[in-house]
C-alpha positions in Angstrom: 12.5 -161.0 66.2 11.4 -164.0 68.4 13.8 -165.3 71.0 13.6 -168.9 72.4 12.5 -169.0 75.9 14.7 -171.3 77.9 14.1 -172.1 81.7 14.6 -168.8 83.1 15.4 -165.4 80.8 16.3 -162.1 81.7 15.0 -160.1 78.5 16.2 -156.7 77.8 15.1 -153.9 75.3 18.1 -152.6 73.5 16.5 -149.2 73.2 16.1 -148.9 77.0 19.8 -150.2 77.5 21.2 -147.5 75.1 19.0 -144.9 76.7 19.3 -145.7 80.7 22.2 -148.1 81.2 25.3 -146.2 82.0 27.7 -146.7 79.0 24.8 -148.1 76.8 24.5 -151.4 75.1 28.2 -151.7 74.6 29.0 -151.5 78.4 26.1 -153.8 79.1 27.6 -156.6 76.9 31.0 -156.1 78.6 29.6 -156.1 82.1 27.5 -159.2 81.5 30.1 -160.9 79.2 27.4 -161.1 76.8 27.8 -163.3 73.9 30.3 -165.5 75.6 27.7 -168.0 76.7 25.9 -170.4 74.4 22.4 -169.4 75.3 22.8 -165.7 75.0 20.4 -164.3 72.4 20.0 -161.3 70.5 17.8 -160.0 67.7 17.1 -156.3 66.5 15.3 -155.2 69.6 16.3 -157.5 72.3 18.8 -159.2 74.4 18.2 -162.3 76.5 20.4 -164.0 79.2 19.2 -167.5 80.2 19.9 -169.2 83.5 18.2 -172.3 85.1 16.3 -170.2 87.8 15.0 -166.8 88.2 17.0 -166.0 91.2 20.3 -166.7 89.3 19.9 -163.4 87.3 22.2 -160.7 88.7 20.1 -157.5 88.8 22.5 -155.5 90.9 24.6 -154.2 88.2 21.4 -153.3 85.9 20.2 -151.2 89.0 23.7 -149.7 89.7 24.1 -148.6 86.0 20.7 -146.8 85.8 17.7 -149.4 85.2 14.6 -149.2 87.4 13.6 -152.0 89.7 11.1 -152.0 92.5 12.3 -154.6 95.0 9.3 -154.5 97.0 6.8 -155.0 94.3 9.5 -157.3 92.3 8.7 -155.1 89.2 10.6 -153.1 86.4 9.6 -151.3 83.2 13.1 -151.6 81.9 13.6 -155.3 81.8 11.7 -158.6 82.2 12.2 -162.1 83.6 10.4 -164.7 81.7 10.3 -168.3 82.6 9.5 -171.4 80.4 7.2 -172.6 83.2 5.5 -169.6 84.7 5.6 -167.2 82.0 6.5 -163.4 82.8 7.3 -162.6 86.3 5.8 -159.3 85.6 4.4 -157.6 82.5 6.1 -155.0 80.5 4.5 -153.1 77.5 7.2 -153.9 75.0 7.3 -157.7 74.9 4.9 -160.5 73.9 5.1 -164.2 74.0 3.7 -167.7 73.1 5.4 -169.6 75.9 7.9 -170.9 73.6 9.2 -167.5 72.1 9.3 -164.1 73.3 9.6 -161.0 71.1 9.3 -157.2 70.9 6.1 -155.7 70.1 7.4 -154.1 67.0 8.5 -157.7 65.8 8.2 -158.2 62.0 5.0 -160.0 61.3 6.8 -162.6 58.9 9.2 -163.4 61.9 6.3 -163.7 64.4 4.5 -166.1 61.8 7.5 -168.4 62.0 7.5 -168.4 65.8 3.9 -169.5 65.7 4.5 -172.3 63.1 7.4 -173.4 65.4 5.1 -173.9 68.3 2.7 -176.2 66.2 5.5 -178.7 65.3 4.7 -182.2 66.6 7.3 -184.1 68.6 7.7 -186.6 65.6 8.4 -183.5 63.3 10.6 -182.0 65.9 12.8 -185.3 66.2 12.9 -185.7 62.5 14.0 -182.1 61.9 16.6 -182.2 64.8 18.1 -185.3 63.3 18.6 -183.3 60.0 20.3 -180.5 61.8 17.5 -177.9 62.0 17.7 -176.0 65.4 14.3 -175.0 66.2 15.4 -173.2 69.4 17.5 -170.8 67.6 16.6 -167.2 67.7 14.2 -166.2 64.5 15.9 -163.6 62.4 15.5 -162.5 58.7 18.3 -165.1 57.8 16.5 -168.0 59.5 15.4 -171.0 57.5 11.7 -170.9 57.8 9.1 -173.6 58.7 8.1 -173.8 55.1 11.7 -174.7 54.2 11.7 -177.4 57.0 8.4 -178.9 55.6 10.3 -179.8 52.5 12.8 -181.8 54.7 10.2 -183.9 56.2 
């Protein structure tokens, strides 16, 4: 399910967290106070923590708790940093993006279609929809109001 790409995003695969992070997903959420911040995002496959800049992401706990990171090469297969202006800082084989949204490679095609539709919205449409209360930067899930529904509001 696509997650909105903010300025700088630490993107984590929930499956990898369960497998490799000491204490699993539950411990990760405690360690990072996940869900307490407005811009934390979660879908079926991914978690995302957003910051203003890539160097603000604390990787120390990730590494101490079992995720791999090569500091010399600035690379990990276990997590990714994706920036709005610059894209992925390194490639992992489990995520894809369209600059505005990032998603797990096994994302539901209907949800991916919604992400692609949102990218095509004009500034005027965006402003009109925002005034009507539609939040286009929200995580796209099965419960998301779709672009087709928004079209009726325009």
